[in-house]
C-alpha positions in Angstrom: 11.5 -13.5 23.8 14.6 -11.0 23.9 14.3 -7.2 23.3 14.4 -7.1 20.0 11.9 -9.2 19.5 9.1 -7.7 21.9 10.3 -4.7 19.8 9.1 -6.4 16.2 6.4 -7.8 18.0 4.9 -4.6 18.7 5.7 -3.0 15.4 3.8 -6.1 14.1 0.9 -6.0 16.3 0.1 -2.6 14.9 0.4 -3.3 11.3 -3.7 -3.5 9.9 -2.9 -7.0 8.1 -1.9 -8.2 11.3 -4.3 -6.9 14.1 -6.0 -9.0 16.5 -3.4 -11.9 16.1 -2.2 -13.0 19.8 1.2 -13.3 20.9 1.8 -17.0 19.8 0.9 -15.7 16.1 3.2 -13.1 16.6 6.0 -15.2 17.6 5.5 -17.3 14.5 5.7 -14.6 12.4 8.8 -13.5 13.8 10.3 -17.1 13.2 10.3 -16.2 9.2 11.2 -13.0 9.3 14.7 -12.5 7.5 16.5 -8.8 8.0 16.9 -6.8 4.9 19.1 -3.8 4.4 19.2 -1.8 1.4 21.6 0.8 0.1 20.7 4.7 -0.7 18.4 4.6 -3.8 18.6 0.6 -3.8 15.4 -0.5 -5.5 13.5 -2.6 -2.9 10.5 -3.8 -5.4 9.8 -2.9 -8.9 6.3 -2.4 -10.3 4.7 -5.4 -11.9 7.0 -8.3 -10.3 5.0 -11.2 -8.6 4.9 -9.8 -4.6 6.5 -13.0 -3.3 7.2 -10.9 0.0 6.4 -8.0 2.2 8.7 -5.8 4.5 8.3 -3.9 7.6 10.3 -1.2 7.2 12.8 -0.7 10.8 15.0 1.9 9.6 15.2 4.4 7.1 12.7 5.8 4.5 11.4 4.3 1.3 9.6 6.1 -1.7 7.3 4.7 -3.5 6.3 5.7 -7.6 4.2 4.4 -10.2 5.6 2.0 -12.8 6.1 5.4 -14.9 8.5 7.0 -11.9 5.9 9.3 -10.8 6.4 9.6 -6.8 3.6 8.7 -4.9 4.6 8.6 -1.2 6.7 7.7 1.1 7.4 4.9 4.0 8.9 5.3 7.0 9.9 3.0 9.8 7.4 0.8 11.5 5.6 0.8 8.1 4.5 -2.5 6.2 5.1 -2.4 2.5 4.3 -5.2 0.0 1.8 -6.9 2.4 -1.8 -6.4 0.5 -0.1 -8.0 -2.7 1.6 -11.3 -0.5 -2.1 -11.8 0.5 -4.0 -11.1 -2.5 -1.6 -12.7 -5.0 -1.3 -9.3 -7.3 1.6 -8.2 -8.7 3.5 -5.3 -7.2 1.4 -1.9 -7.7 4.5 0.1 -7.4 7.9 0.2 -7.1 9.7 0.9 -4.1 13.4 2.7 -3.9 15.6 3.3 -1.0 15.8 7.1 -0.2 18.1 6.5 2.8 20.2 3.5 4.0 17.4 1.1 5.0 16.8 -1.9 7.3 13.5 -4.0 8.0 12.2 -7.7 8.2 10.9 -9.2 4.9 8.5 -12.2 5.4 7.8 -14.5 2.4 4.6 -15.5 1.1 5.4 -18.7 0.6 6.2 -18.6 4.4 2.9 -16.9 5.2 1.3 -19.4 3.3 2.5 -22.1 5.3 1.8 -20.2 8.9 -1.7 -19.8 7.7 -2.3 -23.2 6.4 -1.2 -24.4 9.8 -3.0 -21.9 11.9 -6.6 -21.5 10.5 -7.7 -19.2 13.0 -4.8 -16.9 12.0 -5.7 -17.2 8.4 -9.4 -16.1 9.7 -7.8 -12.8 11.4 -5.9 -12.3 8.7 -8.5 -12.5 6.3 -11.2 -10.7 8.0 -8.4 -7.5 8.5 -8.0 -7.9 4.8 -11.6 -7.5 4.0 -11.6 -4.4 6.3 -8.8 -2.6 4.8 -10.2 -3.4 1.2 -13.4 -1.9 2.3 -12.0 1.2 3.4 -9.9 1.4 0.2 -13.1 1.3 -1.9 -14.9 3.7 0.3 -12.1 6.2 0.1 -12.1 5.4 -3.5 -15.6 5.9 -3.9 -15.6 9.0 -2.4 -12.3 10.4 -4.2 -14.9 9.3 -7.5 -17.5 11.0 -7.0 -15.5 14.2 -6.0 -13.8 13.7 -8.9 -16.9 13.6 -11.0 -18.6 16.6 -9.4 -15.5 18.5 -10.8 -15.7 17.0 -14.1 -19.7 18.3 -14.1 -18.5 21.7 -13.1 -16.1 22.3 -15.4 -18.3 20.7 -18.1 -21.2 23.4 -17.1 -18.3 25.9 -17.4 -16.9 24.9 -20.4 -20.6 24.7 -22.1 -21.3 28.5 -20.6 -18.3 29.5 -22.1 -19.0 27.9 -25.5 -22.5 29.3 -25.6 -21.0 32.8 -24.6 -18.3 32.5 -27.5 -20.8 31.0 -29.6 -22.9 34.7 -29.3 -20.0 36.8 -29.6 -19.4 34.9 -33.0 -23.1 35.5 -34.1 -22.8 39.3 -33.6 -19.7 39.6 -35.1 -21.5 37.9 -38.4 -24.3 40.5 -38.9 
């Protein structure tokens, strides 16, 4: 493995979906990677499009936006984008655009599926990782929902108290 491949292997090992893969698994992934580059403001992925590849950003910064154009976050070098859709089959949940000149390696869904079919141990490791990631996301989502619900309940209570006060004032004005 040359120096660039070693660096890529180290980056891939840090990606949650590929956690626990051995060097042989990583080398197989590297063989199907394709170098990609993007100009400033170039659209990388569009919300609701099929998730036919994932990207590991090696250089630059990407902005992630909702389908309506609201910024949701950013992706920096060393981070993956689109990996969950590749493994779950769901369409892209956001639009991704280059904020700077960017470069990375893309891994096509078709290539991942072929690799997983040939290597059941890799497939099991990746699926376990995905289950863990989805469980973490569900837990965080549940916590957020609980916080939102508490906020809604406090707001409802305040509105009811305010409404009762205003109703009381109205009653006094009528007498």
